[in-house]
C-alpha positions, 0 to 999 in steps of 0.5 A, spaced: 500 500 500 502 506 498 499 513 500 498 519 496 499 526 498 492 527 498 491 521 503 496 523 508 494 530 511 501 532 514 501 539 511 497 542 517 497 540 525 493 533 526 487 533 530 490 531 536 493 538 536 500 535 536 505 540 531 509 534 529 509 527 529 514 527 535 509 529 539 505 522 538 510 519 543 507 522 549 500 521 547 495 517 550 493 510 547 486 512 545 488 519 542 494 516 538 489 510 536 484 515 533 489 519 530 492 513 526 485 511 524 483 518 522 489 517 516 486 513 510 490 507 512 487 501 510 489 495 512 492 497 518 499 494 518 499 488 522 505 490 526 500 495 529 494 490 529 498 484 532 502 487 538 503 494 538 496 497 539 496 493 546 501 497 548 500 504 546 501 509 551 508 506 552 514 508 549 515 501 546 508 501 543 508 509 541 515 508 538 512 503 533 506 507 531 511 513 530 515 509 525 509 507 521 507 514 521 513 517 519 514 512 514 507 514 511 509 521 511 515 520 507 511 516 502 514 509 504 510 503 501 507 499 506 503 492 504 498 488 508 504 486 513 505 493 515 512 496 517 517 491 520 519 494 527 523 488 530 528 484 527 532 478 529 539 477 525 542 470 527 549 470 527 556 473 530 560 475 524 562 480 519 556 479 515 551 479 520 554 486 523 554 488 515 546 486 515 544 489 522 548 496 520 544 496 513 537 494 516 538 499 522 538 505 516 531 503 514 526 508 516 521 503 519 525 500 524 524 500 531 529 495 534 534 490 532 537 484 536 543 479 534 544 472 536 549 472 539 552 478 535 559 481 537 562 487 539 560 491 533 553 489 533 552 491 540 554 498 538 547 498 534 543 492 536 541 488 542 546 482 543 542 476 545 546 470 548 543 464 544 547 460 539 546 460 531 544 453 531 540 453 538 533 453 534 528 452 539 531 457 543 531 462 537 524 461 536 522 462 543 526 468 543 523 471 537 516 469 540 517 472 547 520 479 544 515 479 538 520 479 533 517 481 526 522 478 521 528 474 523 534 474 518 539 468 518 546 469 516 550 463 517 549 456 513 548 452 519 542 454 521 539 454 514 541 447 513 538 444 520 531 447 518 531 454 522 526 456 516 522 450 517 521 451 524 520 458 524 514 458 519 511 452 523 510 457 529 508 462 525 514 466 525 516 470 519 523 469 517 528 470 511 532 464 508 531 458 504 527 452 507 532 446 509 530 442 503 532 448 498 538 449 503 541 443 500 544 447 494 549 449 499 549 443 504 550 438 499 555 439 494 553 432 491 545 434 491 547 441 487 552 437 482 547 432 480 541 438 479 546 441 475 548 435 471 540 434 470 539 441 468 545 442 463 548 448 468 555 449 466 560 446 471 566 442 472 566 435 470 565 431 477 564 424 480 562 423 487 564 418 492 562 415 499 568 410 499 575 412 500 579 407 496 574 408 490 576 415 491 583 414 491 583 409 485 580 415 481 585 420 483 590 415 479 586 416 473 586 424 473 590 430 470 592 434 476 591 439 479 584 437 481 579 439 486 576 435 492 570 437 496 567 435 502 559 434 501 557 438 507 558 444 510 565 445 513 566 453 514 568 455 507 574 450 508 572 444 505 574 445 498 581 443 497 585 444 490 590 438 490 596 439 486 599 432 485 597 425 487 600 425 494 596 431 496 590 428 493 591 422 497 592 426 504 586 430 503 581 424 501 584 420 507 583 427 512 576 428 509 573 421 509 577 416 514 580 421 519 573 425 519 577 432 519 570 435 517 566 430 521 560 428 517 561 433 512 566 429 509 563 422 509 562 423 502 566 427 497 566 430 490 572 430 486 572 434 480 576 438 474 580 444 476 577 450 472 581 455 470 579 463 469 577 468 474 572 467 480 566 472 481 561 472 486 553 473 484 548 474 489 540 474 487 534 475 492 530 469 489 522 469 491 521 462 488 519 464 481 523 471 480 530 474 482 533 480 483 541 480 482 545 485 487 552 488 485 557 483 483 563 482 487 570 478 487 573 475 493 580 472 495 580 465 499 587 464 500 590 466 506 597 469 503 598 474 498 599 471 491 593 466 492 598 462 496 596 458 502 590 454 504 583 456 503 579 460 508 572 463 509 575 469 505 580 474 506 577 480 502 573 482 497 571 488 492 565 490 488 564 491 482 567 485 479 572 487 474 570 480 470 563 481 469 559 484 463 552 484 460 553 479 455 556 474 461 549 476 465 545 474 459 548 468 459 548 467 466 540 468 466 539 463 461 544 458 462 544 458 470 539 461 474 533 459 469 535 452 469 536 452 476 529 455 478 526 450 473 530 444 476 528 446 483 521 446 481 521 439 478 523 437 484 518 440 488 522 445 491 521 453 492 527 457 493 526 463 497 532 467 500 539 469 498 542 465 492 549 466 492 553 462 486 560 462 486 562 462 478 569 461 474 569 466 468 574 462 463 574 460 456 567 457 456 564 463 459 561 462 466 561 456 470 558 454 477 563 452 482 558 452 488 551 454 490 551 458 497 544 459 500 546 465 504 549 472 503 557 471 502 562 473 507 566 477 506 562 479 500 556 482 504 561 487 507 563 490 500 556 490 497 552 493 502 555 499 503 554 500 495 547 499 496 543 506 496 536 502 497 533 500 503 534 493 504 528 491 509 523 492 503 527 487 499 527 482 504 520 483 505 518 482 497 523 476 497 519 472 502 512 475 499 514 473 492 514 480 489 521 481 488 520 481 481 517 488 482 523 491 485 529 495 483 535 496 487 539 503 486 547 502 487 552 507 489 557 508 483 563 508 487 567 502 488 568 498 495 574 494 497 574 490 504 580 487 507 579 482 513 584 482 519 585 475 522 588 472 528 595 469 527 595 462 525 588 462 521 585 458 518 588 453 523 590 454 530 590 461 533 589 465 539 584 469 541 583 475 547 588 480 544 586 487 545 585 491 539 587 498 538 586 504 533 578 502 531 576 509 533 581 512 529 580 508 523 573 509 523 574 517 522 576 516 515 571 518 510 568 512 506 570 507 511 566 502 515 569 497 520 565 491 520 566 486 526 567 479 525 570 475 531 570 480 537 568 481 544 567 486 549 571 485 555 571 490 561 570 496 555 575 493 551 575 490 544 578 483 544 579 478 538 575 472 539 575 468 532 580 467 526 577 472 522 577 479 527 575 485 522 573 487 515 575 494 513 571 496 508 572 503 504 568 506 498 572 510 493 571 513 486 575 507 483 577 500 485 584 503 486 582 509 490 577 505 495 583 500 496 588 505 498 583 508 503 581 501 506 589 500 507 590 507 510 584 505 515 588 498 516 594 501 518 591 505 524 588 498 527 593 493 531 592 487 535 598 482 537 598 477 531 594 481 526 594 478 519 592 481 513 593 480 505 596 486 502 594 485 495 586 485 496 584 488 489 591 489 487 592 488 479 585 486 478 585 486 471 590 480 471 587 476 476 
């Protein structure tokens, strides 16, 4: 529902006698409701009907109504579900901090909770001490605190069915259900679907017996790629350069269970050559809307050396993406994928993040992810000028085809600061200095990935600690500003790559 200027009598003082909408906060319940009802608002937003009207006269209830009326004043769209006023963001990383940061900017927002969150999210939201995989506790919290929308950040809760649980309890949630999330939680499921639909991807075979997998390696040309079937925190993809490396990887995954049940089955596929590109699409089951492109850096050391990580940096837009590639991506990847899911009786609603390899054969799918990328999200969202909240709503409601997104023309570069030893063993609890100085730089936003507050001091709490993002008129300018910000930040054992977004045309 969209109110025209004729429908919203804001030019004169309202009937209650208040000169500005701010006055509404202190008014009595009856007068507030009459004032809201005098506006031609039908249907009354669900966020008011279902919980807020009962508390009008309180700061919380009047705050919800105030957010709604200000939205009407500004001509913001309001559908039958109404303006969302309370959001729960699930997760504790840099991606979740970026999502909370962006959602905080929505004019219809009243409050954000983060579960469990980090020291960064605590600066703009209320952190809740519930783990991202404690589904029952999360659902209970959402009900007790009248959460209007839950946004799921990590892949694990999606894979174990958080969307199914929330939906069964009448809780509104953004993300694909457990069946649709198998696109990410099972590399074998995704590979078989791509093969069935003719989606361009690397040739591959799947194995549940380590001896058969080892024998197959003897037939291949190296390098090859070995993937754990399940989720492994972004570390379950190994590029094996020779037979010895391949045998060690298969033994670690399948016999030693380095990744637990995630490595019980593996995919062995050809090594694709080219440059990678990360795409994000809001998918409502039938239609989709692409976000800005990005590229990430997965290896831990400069020059793309060392083991894979969850991501050491990213930049947006991608320098290897063209309109022609996008046309072929739509026709050869996205449309066949949605058709194939439909034929399996699967409806995908949420964020789909295909990782692509751009080479001589065009765009080929490396993998599908069913959530916002990390650190891509930290590079993409600062460039989004549109309100993220109605986009998530439209995705849930099957209306994303009606949406367009406005983007900042500036580029962004994100540099990840990690603990020494990551992605293997590392220490935590290291005091971080220089955050305030870095944040003062124009165009810089610091997203916390693994931090906690100890007696007022910010300390490290995970492998990836911070994601420093900067905007600039060019990739080079954004990169320079990002590293300027990084130079202000210090903690013992701080490790970061110094070649993020460097020589981009050659990558």
